[in-house]
N, C-alpha and C positions, 0 to 999 in steps of 0.2 A: 180660767184664763190667768196667765201670770201677771204679776204686778206691773212689769214693764209695759206689756201690751195694753193693759187697761189704762195706764197713764197716757200712753200714746193716743188711744182712742179719745180720751178725755181732752187731750190738747187739740185734736183735729175736729172735735165736734163743732167748734165756732170758726172753722175755716170760712172765708168769705165765699158766697154762693153766686154762681153764674145764673142769671135769670133772663128769659127771653119771651117777650110777648108783644103784640101791638099795643096793648094797654100800657106796658112799661115804656115802650118807645115814645108813646104820646106824652106820658107823664114826665119823662126825663127831659122832653124838649121844651116843656113849659117853664122850667125853673132857669134863672139867670145863669149864664156861663160862669163857672168857677175859676178863679185864679189857680195856678199850679202850686199847691201847698197841701201837705198832709196835716199840718197843725193849724188850728183855728182858735182865735181868742173870742170868748163869749163875755159881752159886757152890756151895760144899759139895763133898762127896765128895773131900776132900783138896786142893782147889784152893788155892794160896797166895794168889792174887789173883783177882778175878772177871773173867769175859770177858763179852761183850755179843753179843746176837743181834738183828738188825734185819731186818724184812720189807720188802723193796724192790718198787717197781713200776719196771720198767726203762726205760720212757719216760714222762715226765710233763711237764705244763706248770706244775706247782705245786711244783717243788723248793725245799726250804727246809732249810738246814743249821742246825738248831735248836741252842739251848744245851746241851740234853741229849745231842744227837749229838756236839757238840764235846767235852763232858766225857767221854763214853764213848771217843772217839778219844784223848783226852789220857791216859787211864787204861790204854790197851792199846799193845802193841808190834808187833802183826801185823794184817794185814787179810786175811780169807778171803772169797772170792767163789765163786760156782758154778764159774766158770772164771777163770783168771788172764788177764784181757784185756790185761795189759801185756806178755805173752810176744811177742817180735818175730816168732816163727814161727807165731803163731796164724792170721794172715790167709791165709798160703800153705797151712797145713794145712787150713783150712776150704775153700779153693778146690779142693783134691784130693778132698774128700768131698762136695761139693755136687752132683756130676753123677751121674746114673743110668748104669748099665752095661748091657752086652748089647744095645745098640741101642735100649733103651726110651726113648720119648719121651712128652711130655705128650699130644701129639696121638694116639699109638697107644693111649693108656689110656682115651681118651674117644670116644664117638660124635660124629658130625659136628655134631649139634644142640648138645650139651653143650659141645663145644670152642669153637664159635662164641659161645655164651652167655658162657663164661668169658673168652674173648679180648676180646669187646666190653666186658665189665665191667672187665677189667684195663686196657684202653686208656683207658677213661673215668676210672678212679680214679688210675691211676699215670702215664699218658701214655706208656707204652711198649708196643711190639708183643710180644705173648705168644710169638711165634716166637723171640725172644731168649732165652727161658727154656725152650725146648722140650726140651733134654736135661738140664735141671736138676731136682732132686728137688722134689716139690710144696712142700716147706718153704720154698724160695726165693720162690715165689709168695705163700704164706701170709704170710711175714715182710714182704715188700714191701707188701702190701695192709694188713696189721695196723698198719704204721707210720703209715698215713694216719688212723688213728683218733685219734691224739693230736697232730695238727697244730696248732702254735702258734708264735709268733715265738721263744719262749724255752724250747722243749721240750729237756729234757735226760735223760740216762740216769744213774740213781743210781750204777751201777757205775763209770762214767767219773769221776763227781764224787768218789766215795769214793776212787778210785785217786789222784786229784789230791792229796787230803788226805794220804793214806799216803805218797806220794812226797815231799811237802813236809816230812813228819816222819820221812823216811828209815826208813819201816817196810817190812818184808818183806811181799810179797803172795803169797798162796797160792790155788790153785784146788782145789775139792773134786772136780772132774772135769776131763777134757780135752775138747777140742772133739770128738774121736773118740767119747768117751763119750756126749756129748749127741747127736751125729748118729745114733748106734746106737739110741738110744731112739726117734727118729722112724723110723729104717729098720725097726724091729720092727713098725711099723704099716703095713699094706699100702698102697701108693701109691694103689690104687683108692679105699680108704676116705678117705684124705686128700683126694683130689680130689673126692669125693662131697660132702664138707663145703664145699669151695670152690665148687662148682657151686651148691649150695644157698644159699650166701651171695650169689652173683651173681644168682640168681633172686629172692631176697628184697630185694635192694638194700642199699646200704651203710648207709642209715639205721637199719635194724633192727639190724645189727651194732654201730653207734655207740651205739645206746640201751643195749645191754647193756654195752658198754665204759665208757659214761659212768655207768651205775649202779654198776659195780664201782669206778670211780674215786671216787665219792661215799662209799662205804663205806671205801675206802682212806684218803681224806682225813680221815675221822672216826676213823681208827685202830681201826676195828671189824673185827677179824679174823674173828670168828664171823659177823658180818653178811656179810662179803666171801665167806666159804666157802659160806654159805647161798644167796646170790644166784648164785654160779657153779655150784653143784650143779643149777640149773635150766636151764643154758645149753649143756652141752658134749658130752663124749664118753662112751663106754661104760665099763663097770666095768674091762675089761682095760686100757684106755687109762689110766684113772686109776691103776691098779697100776703101769704101766710108766712113766708120765710124772711121777708125784708120789710115791706111797707107797714103791715099791722104791728110788727115789733117796734119799728121806729115810732109810730104813734103812741104805742104803750109807754115808750121810754120818756117822751117829752115831759109829762107831768112829774115823773121821778127826777129827771135832770133839773127841772125848775125848782123843785123842793130842796134838792141836795145843794145846788149852787147858791141858793138863797141862804143856806145855813153856814156855808164856809166856802172859800175858793177851792176848786176841785179840778183835778186832771182826769179827763174822761177818755178812755181808750176803747174803741169799738172797731169792728171790721170795716175796712175802707169803703166797701160798697153800701154801707149804711149812710154815708155822708151825702153823696150827690143825688140829683134828681128832684122832681117835684115833691116826692114823699120822703126825701132824704132828711136827715137830722138837721143839716145846715139850713135848709129851706123851712122846715117845720119851726125851728127856733126863731128865725127871722119873722115868720108869720105871727109868732107869739109876742113880737115886739123887741126881741134881743137884737143887738148888734153883733154880728158874727163876721169876723174879719180874718184874712189869712195872715199868718206869721211867717216871715222869710228868714 
């Protein structure tokens, strides 16, 4: 795989995930309604200085480093992301983990008809032969296709832009997870189930997926986290996937966030869908005794 493509997959690995289940709907309804803001201040519980939490969308055509973002960066000394994408070993580590083992291939996991459907769709959307991805995990295919949903001349990744600011201000960059942690989350989902969703996308056509992505983007640009959660609850995965992909990771992050913010004021940027809901980072921090308030 060429360097450009591997970096693309790396950037899209942490795209926010649409998740759907009765469990998720119930959980999301229990938490208090959130004000419309992507930026939240974390204070209280003995913190000497506040830290900030921001919900990102990892690929966007509408990136804007607002005054409130600049102020939050100026008031913090560290940047925390889902993974530290400035780590020079990150790309090589990802490449070690992106391939399936034991001779499993994409073609071996699909019947002939579904493989042809997916291969034709992949060629049409990406311009590459699916055979190039035959030994890679379905995530590589998903990431490459998903990147086409936000195609524009000035598309950027929030994580990358935040890292530029942090480096310019000589701030330490910390990851809440490793690339191995993130890959394991997807490895816990059977490859057959991941491919089933891809084949469904191929049969429905890209326009249907783009409609969902565009709707999510509209809520994101309106800084409406509750609306973003609501619309994604109608679009995605089953309850156990919600648990693995979002809820459990949120719970894992809380003790790390507590430790890091106690050491120094910190700017935290994670996918926007990790913030709202009963098991969202905002509610979990509040349960730990922190005051988490919107920044307008």
